[in-house]
N, C-alpha and C positions, 0 to 999 in steps of 0.2 A: 748811374753816375753822376756826380756834383755837373762837370763843362767839357765840354771839346779837347780841354789838354786831357782828361781821367782820359774821354774815351780814345786818344790817339794811344798813349801809355798804355794802355790796355792790348789796344790791336798791339803793338809791338808786342808785346808777351802771347798772341794768338804765334808762335814758332814751335813747328812741330821737335824744333834741337833744343830749343831754351824749355820746353815739357820736357822731356829725355832728362835734361843734366842737372833739371828740378829732382827726376825720380830715383835718379842715382844720387845723390845727393841726401834724400828722403832714405834709402835703402843703408846706405855707407855708413852712414852719422847718424838713425835708429830717433830724428827728430820729427813725431807730429804735424808740424810747420815749416814749410821751405816755401823763398818767395823774391823773386827780384822786386825789387821795390825802383821804383824812381824818386830822387829825394833831392829835395831843391832848400831853399835857403829855409822856405815855410814851405812845404807839403812833403808828403812822406804820400806815395801811391802807387799801388800796387798792381805788379805788371803785367805778372805771372806768379798761379802759387801750388800748390801740393798745397793739401790742409785735410792731413789724414785722423786730425784733436779737435775737428768740427775749430774750431777759432771763429771763423765765422766771417774771413775776409775773402773777395774774391780783384781777381782785375779790374777793375778801376773804382775799385774803394780806396777810404784815404782812414786813416790816421790822421791825428796834430802833431803834428812833427815835435813838439815839446814834451808827448810823453813817447819819445821811440827814442833808442840806445843809436840808431840812425846822425839823426843828429851829429852830433859826438865822432861817429864815425865821418862824417861831411865833414868837420873841423877841425879834424889830425891824420884823415888820409888814410887815414891802419885801420887793418882786420882787429877785435875784439868775442874773443873764444873764453868762453867762462864753463867750466864742467858742470859745476856746483854751484848754484849761487848764495846758498844758506851757507855754504863753509873755505863762504871767499870774503873776507872785513875788507875787502871795497866795495863789494853787489849787494852784499847781504841786507843791507838796509837803501840800497837805492828807490825810487819808485818806483821805479818800469816794471823791472821786473814781479814786484806786487802789485802794480798793478794788471797787468797780465796770466799771470800764476807762473811764469814759467821760472826753471828750474836749470835750463839748460840752454847756450844760448851762443852760436859762433855767425858772425856778418862779417865779411869780407866787401871792400870798395868796389865800385863799381867802372874802371876810366876807360875813355873812350878813345881810337886810336889818335885824335887827334887832340890825347892830353885833358879833355876834359872829363869834370865827375862826372856819370850820368844815376849812381845809386848803389844800392851793396848789394850782396847776398848773404841772405838769412835762414837761419836754422834755428829752431825753437823747437822745446819740450817741453812739457810738465814734470818729468823722472832729469836726477840729474844722467849728461852722457861723456861720455870722454872723446872728447870734441879738441886737446888741448896737444897731441902727441903730434911728434912732428911729421911724422905720414901722412896725417892727419891733414895737420893744417897744408900740406904741401898741395894735395887733388880738394877741399877748398880752394885755395886758392888759383891752379891750376884752370877748377870748371867758373870760376869770376871772370877771367880772363878769357875762357871761352865764352861766357855770354859776351863780355864785353867786342868780342870780332862779330858776335853778334848782331848786337845791336851796330855796329859803324857802322856796320856794311844797312841799314836801315836807313829813310829818315827819318830826320827831328821830329818830333812831334810841332805843330808851332811853341809858341811863345808864351809864358804859363802868362795867359791872357785876365788878371783879375783871380785873386782866392775865393774860394769857396769851403762853407765852413764843413770843416770835416764834422767823423761821428770816432764814435771811443769801443773802442775790439771790447 
């Protein structure tokens, strides 16, 4: 881990309830990678992950914020759900799915009880997945809210003291 902020974020993810939520999200979406990410203006840090597709990201690991869709979610405050990247004109030429090789993506904002943006609940897979059905979106939104409740009850990590260099997946 790069620094004390990344260590603190990873420590927040050491929660059996968060792990159980990620396992449930992986089960219902069939996504090979599911994560809670801490997303700041300039950092993406994995809080907790379920990585069945060997994406290679663990708690405390970072991605360059500019190489994520989570930055867009932070900016808009809305979920982004893609069943099949290659079938979506808006996404088929987007650099992020091409960089990481995924075809399905769902990411929901995690907003803490004090109204602050924490990060995202993300589910990705190399194969197309049916993620945009209304019932699936409702379940994923509820799981993001459950994670927000858990994280809201924990002490916040110290302010991001300095940017560390992040790696690409």
